[in-house]
Structures are given as structure tokens and as C-alpha cells.
C-alpha positions as CSV (number, residue, x, y, z in Angstrom):
1,M,-0.2,0.2,-0.1
2,I,2.5,1.9,1.1
3,K,4.2,1.9,-2.4
4,A,1.2,2.5,-4.5
5,I,0.9,6.0,-1.9
6,E,4.3,6.6,-2.9
7,V,3.7,6.1,-7.2
8,F,0.5,8.0,-6.9
9,D,2.3,11.3,-5.5
10,Q,4.9,10.5,-7.8
11,S,2.3,11.0,-10.7
12,Q,0.3,13.6,-9.6
13,E,3.8,15.5,-8.7
14,K,4.4,15.3,-12.8
15,L,0.9,16.2,-13.4
16,L,1.4,18.8,-11.6
17,N,4.9,20.4,-13.2
18,D,2.6,19.5,-16.7
19,L,0.4,22.2,-15.9
20,K,2.6,24.0,-14.8
21,A,4.3,23.5,-18.0
22,G,1.4,24.3,-20.2
23,M,-0.7,21.0,-20.1
24,P,-4.5,22.0,-20.9
25,V,-6.6,22.1,-17.4
26,A,-9.2,19.8,-19.5
27,E,-6.9,17.5,-19.9
28,Y,-5.2,17.6,-16.3
29,A,-8.2,16.4,-14.6
30,T,-8.8,14.1,-16.8
31,K,-5.3,12.7,-16.0
32,L,-5.7,12.9,-12.7
33,A,-9.3,11.2,-12.5
34,K,-7.6,8.1,-13.8
35,L,-5.2,8.4,-11.9
36,K,-7.2,8.6,-7.9
37,K,-9.4,5.8,-9.8
38,F,-6.3,3.4,-9.8
39,R,-5.0,4.8,-6.7
40,N,-8.5,3.9,-5.4
41,E,-8.7,0.0,-7.1
42,D,-5.0,-0.8,-5.9
43,F,-6.3,0.6,-2.1
44,E,-8.9,-2.0,-3.0
45,I,-6.9,-4.6,-3.6
46,A,-4.6,-4.0,-0.8
47,K,-7.1,-4.3,1.7
48,A,-8.7,-7.6,-0.4
49,R,-5.2,-9.3,0.7
50,A,-4.7,-7.6,4.1
51,T,-8.4,-9.7,4.5
């Protein structure tokens, strides 16, 4: 689960840098939503394994 958090944080930081570099806000929002979806799926998998 810690790895998922680290990957999420790194990916989110990259997206933010891309946004600052001129990425359209709509594209940023779409990619961020996908990233959060993948993070949540990883958390659910980790919870299932822990029980």
C-alpha cells in the first residue's frame, strides 16, 4: 500500500509540473481523475489481501 501511495504522489507531482508547463486544464483534470481511480483500485486490492 505504501508503494501505491509513493507512485500516486510521484505521478501527481509530474501532472502538476505538466500543468504548470502548459498542459490544458481539462487534460490535467482527466488524467488526475484516472490516477485517483487507479489509486483507489490499488487500495481496494490491498484491503482485500489484508483480510
